[in-house]
C-alpha positions in Angstrom: 38.9 27.7 10.3 41.8 26.7 12.5 45.3 27.6 11.3 48.1 25.0 10.8 49.9 25.9 14.0 46.7 25.2 16.0 46.3 21.8 14.3 49.9 20.5 14.5 49.3 18.5 17.7 45.9 17.1 16.6 47.4 13.7 15.7 48.9 13.2 19.1 45.9 14.5 21.0 43.5 12.3 19.0 45.6 9.3 19.8 45.4 10.2 23.5 41.7 10.8 23.3 41.2 7.3 21.9 42.9 5.8 24.9 40.6 7.6 27.4 37.5 5.5 27.7 36.2 8.0 30.3 35.9 10.7 27.6 36.9 14.3 27.9 36.8 14.5 31.7 39.4 11.7 32.0 41.6 13.3 29.3 41.5 16.7 31.1 42.4 15.0 34.4 45.4 13.2 32.7 46.7 16.6 31.3 46.6 18.3 34.7 48.1 15.3 36.3 51.0 15.6 33.9 51.4 19.3 34.8 51.4 18.4 38.5 54.0 15.6 38.2 56.3 17.0 35.6 56.2 20.8 35.9 55.9 23.5 38.6 52.7 24.8 36.9 50.8 24.9 40.2 53.5 26.5 42.4 56.0 28.1 40.0 53.9 31.2 39.3 52.3 33.8 41.4 49.3 32.7 43.5 46.2 32.3 41.4 48.2 32.6 38.1 47.8 29.0 37.1 44.0 29.1 37.6 43.9 32.3 35.6 45.8 30.7 32.7 43.3 27.8 32.6 40.2 30.1 32.7 41.6 32.4 30.0 42.3 29.5 27.7 38.8 28.1 28.3 37.0 31.4 27.6 39.1 32.0 24.5 38.2 28.6 23.0 34.6 28.9 24.1 34.2 32.2 22.3 35.6 30.6 19.1 33.3 27.6 19.4 30.3 29.9 19.9 31.2 31.9 16.8 31.7 28.8 14.7 28.3 27.5 15.7 26.6 30.8 14.9 28.2 30.8 11.4 27.1 27.2 10.8 23.5 28.0 11.8 23.5 31.1 9.6 24.8 29.1 6.6 22.0 26.5 7.1 19.4 29.3 7.3 20.8 30.9 4.2 20.7 27.6 2.3 17.1 27.1 3.3 16.2 30.6 2.2 18.0 30.2 -1.1 16.1 27.0 -1.7 12.8 28.6 -0.9 13.6 31.5 -3.2 14.4 29.1 -6.0 11.2 27.3 -5.5 9.2 30.6 -5.4 10.9 31.8 -8.6 10.1 28.5 -10.3 6.5 28.7 -9.3 6.2 32.3 -10.4 7.7 31.4 -13.8 5.3 28.5 -14.3 2.3 30.7 -13.2 3.3 33.4 -15.7 3.5 30.8 -18.4 0.1 29.4 -17.5 -1.4 32.9 -17.6 0.1 33.6 -21.0 -1.3 30.3 -22.3 -4.7 31.0 -20.8 -4.8 34.5 -22.3 -3.8 33.1 -25.7 -6.5 30.5 -25.5 -9.0 33.2 -24.4 -8.1 35.2 -27.5 -8.8 32.3 -29.9 -12.2 32.3 -31.7 -14.8 30.2 -30.0 -16.8 29.5 -33.2 -15.2 28.2 -36.4 -16.3 26.3 -39.5 -15.5 22.6 -39.5 -14.9 20.2 -42.3 -17.1 17.2 -43.2 -14.5 14.9 -41.8 -14.3 16.8 -38.5 -18.1 16.8 -38.3 -18.2 13.0 -38.8 -15.5 12.5 -36.1 -17.3 14.8 -33.7 -20.6 12.9 -34.3 -18.8 9.6 -33.5 -17.4 11.0 -30.3 -20.8 12.3 -29.2 -22.3 8.8 -29.9 -19.5 7.2 -27.9 -20.1 9.4 -24.9 -23.8 8.9 -25.0 -23.3 5.1 -25.2 -20.9 5.2 -22.2 -23.5 7.2 -20.2 -26.3 4.7 -21.1 -24.0 1.7 -20.2 -23.2 3.4 -16.9 -26.8 3.9 -16.0 -27.7 0.4 -16.9 -24.8 -1.0 -14.9 -26.0 1.0 -11.8 -29.6 -0.3 -12.2 -28.4 -3.9 -12.6 -26.1 -3.6 -9.6 -29.1 -2.5 -7.4 -31.3 -5.4 -8.6 -28.6 -8.0 -8.8 -30.8 -10.1 -11.2 -29.3 -9.6 -14.7 -26.4 -11.3 -16.4 -24.5 -8.0 -16.7 -24.7 -7.6 -13.0 -22.8 -10.9 -12.6 -20.2 -9.6 -15.1 -19.9 -6.4 -13.1 -19.2 -8.5 -10.0 -16.6 -10.3 -11.9 -14.9 -7.0 -12.7 -15.0 -6.1 -9.0 -13.2 -9.4 -8.2 -10.4 -8.3 -10.6 -10.1 -5.1 -8.6 -10.0 -7.2 -5.4 -7.2 -9.3 -6.9 -5.3 -6.1 -7.6 -5.9 -4.9 -4.0 -4.6 -8.3 -2.8 -1.2 -7.4 -4.2 -1.2 -4.3 -2.1 -2.3 -6.0 1.1 -0.2 -4.9 4.0 0.8 -1.6 2.5 0.0 1.6 4.3 -2.5 4.1 3.1 -0.8 7.4 2.1 -1.2 10.3 4.5 -2.6 13.7 3.3 0.9 14.6 2.0 1.2 11.5 -0.2 3.7 10.0 2.2 3.7 7.7 5.2 3.3 7.9 9.0 5.6 5.7 11.0 6.1 5.3 14.8 9.3 7.3 14.9 8.9 9.7 11.9 6.7 10.8 9.0 7.3 11.9 5.5 5.4 13.8 2.8 6.2 14.1 -0.9 5.6 15.7 -4.3 6.9 14.1 -7.5 10.2 16.0 -7.1 10.8 16.3 -3.3 10.4 14.6 0.1 10.0 16.3 3.5 10.9 14.0 6.4 10.0 15.0 10.0 11.8 13.2 12.8 10.7 14.2 16.3 12.8 13.5 19.5 11.2 12.9 22.8 14.0 14.3 25.0 13.8 16.6 28.1 16.2 19.2 26.6 16.2 21.4 23.5 18.2 19.6 20.8 21.0 21.4 19.1 23.1 20.5 16.0 26.0 19.3 18.1 23.7 16.7 19.7 22.8 15.1 16.3 24.2 12.9 13.6 22.5 13.7 10.3 24.0 12.1 7.1 22.5 12.6 3.7 24.1 10.6 0.9 23.1 9.9 -2.6 21.5 6.5 -1.7 21.6 6.4 2.1 20.2 8.4 5.2 21.0 8.5 8.9 19.4 10.5 11.7 20.3 9.9 15.3 21.1 11.5 18.6 24.7 11.0 19.5 25.2 8.0 21.7 21.7 6.6 20.9 20.5 4.1 18.2 19.5 5.8 14.9 15.9 6.8 14.5 16.2 6.6 10.7 18.9 4.8 8.9 19.3 2.7 5.7 19.5 2.6 1.9 16.9 4.9 0.4 14.1 4.0 -2.0 15.9 5.8 -4.8 18.7 8.4 -5.4 18.8 11.8 -3.7 20.3 15.0 -5.2 22.6 15.7 -2.2 23.7 19.2 -3.2 20.0 20.4 -3.3 19.1 18.7 0.0 19.4 20.0 3.6 18.0 19.8 7.1 17.0 22.1 10.0 15.9 21.8 13.6 12.3 23.0 14.3 10.9 23.9 17.7 14.1 22.6 19.3 12.5 19.1 19.3 12.3 18.0 15.6 14.6 17.5 12.7 13.2 18.2 9.3 15.0 16.9 6.1 14.3 18.4 2.7 15.4 15.9 0.1 15.3 16.4 -3.6 14.7 13.4 -5.9 16.9 12.8 -8.8 14.1 11.0 -10.6 11.3 13.6 -10.6 8.7 11.3 -12.2 8.0 8.8 -9.5 6.3 8.4 -6.1 8.4 6.9 -3.3 6.7 4.0 -1.5 9.0 4.5 1.5 12.1 6.5 2.5 14.4 3.6 3.4 14.0 0.1 2.1 13.6 -1.4 5.6 10.3 0.5 6.2 6.8 -0.7 5.4 5.6 0.5 2.0 2.8 2.8 1.3 0.3 2.1 -1.5 1.3 4.5 -4.2 -1.7 3.6 -6.3 -3.8 5.6 -3.7 -1.6 8.7 -4.0 -3.6 11.8 -4.8 -1.7 13.6 -7.6 -3.8 16.7 -7.1 -2.0 17.3 -3.8 1.3 17.5 -5.8 2.1 21.0 -7.0 2.4 20.6 -10.8 3.7 24.2 -11.0 6.8 23.1 -9.1 7.8 20.8 -12.1 9.7 21.8 -15.1 7.8 22.3 -18.4 8.6 18.9 -19.9 7.9 16.9 -16.7 4.7 18.8 -16.1 3.5 18.1 -19.7 4.1 14.4 -19.2 2.2 14.3 -15.9 -0.7 16.2 -17.3 -0.9 13.9 -20.3 -0.9 10.8 -17.9 -3.7 12.3 -15.8 -5.7 13.2 -19.0 -5.3 9.7 -20.4 -6.4 8.2 -17.1 -9.6 10.3 -17.0 -10.3 9.3 -20.6 -10.0 5.6 -19.9 -12.3 5.9 -16.9 -15.0 7.5 -19.1 -14.5 5.0 -21.9 -13.1 7.7 -24.3 -10.0 7.6 -26.5 -6.7 8.5 -25.0 -4.4 11.1 -26.5 -2.6 8.3 -28.4 -5.9 7.0 -29.7 -6.9 10.4 -30.9 -3.6 10.9 -32.7 -4.2 7.5 -34.5 -7.7 8.6 -35.5 -6.4 11.9 -36.8 -3.7 10.2 -38.9 -6.3 7.7 -40.3 -8.7 10.5 -41.2 -5.9 12.4 -42.9 -4.9 9.3 -44.9 -8.5 8.7 -45.9 -8.8 12.2 -47.2 -5.6 11.8 -49.3 -6.8 8.5 -50.7 -10.6 8.7 -51.4 -10.3 5.8 -53.9 -9.6 3.3 -51.1 -12.2 1.6 -49.0 -11.7 2.0 -45.2 -15.1 0.7 -44.0 -13.5 -2.2 -42.2 -10.5 -0.3 -40.9 -9.7 -0.8 -37.2 -7.4 1.3 -35.0 -5.2 -0.7 -32.6 
């Protein structure tokens, strides 16, 4: 960090710099012109002394700039390592919890006596599954022949799916990382984080001083200095800035690691001006559930379980809870007739 004595002329020098459209070269020329016209800098000292003063000052400031750059790069690398360590620790904790739960489940008895009510409910579930399998087989046969009324109804169901697909017309198919591939960059995501890769086709190795990278709570910007931004705009949703960072990879690519504030949604795009991806086609299996906290992971697993149950024509977790409550109530009130009871 520069001391106050070094910064005391910054205001004047900044005002000068703003008036030199030719940049640093023009400003340096103005400074040495001043020394030539208003001082004996070039001829007042011993021969070669003026040039030595200039070179010594340049080397001194160059060494300071090099050291500051090294420290910045070390801080960035340390931040990335710290983030990776936090993620590894979180995954290890979740894996340990999973193993404990699995061991506990393994220790539970596999055979137990069930009540008459449980036996009746189990029988009903078996009948429902068998009916679903029979209906599925019949539907496949009718679809092949195309001659039955149910085949026509099945085609009607497909038309509903086509209408849903119509709403997503024009959206991109997610890439293998549940993100999107664009002409100038690509992104991948889990429920909690995004990883944005921005390559630069330039004939030189890019360095941090060549870049403008801004990560705000609701806005991003990535650009080469003096060039139009490759990525800029309001983001799809809010970013946890303090947990986000960026690095340069292979001296040709900027990689942003962005943590979502809402860890229960898929982003359809990074910035609002980009084309959307179809989040209905996101594959949740690619997302590492072990990276999520316990409460969020439980909610996601419940959603996935309910989705599978619906696809098989079986009751969801909410339906099962209602059935259990009804069975419990029936047991407490045997004098009541529940033969026409329906669960909604």
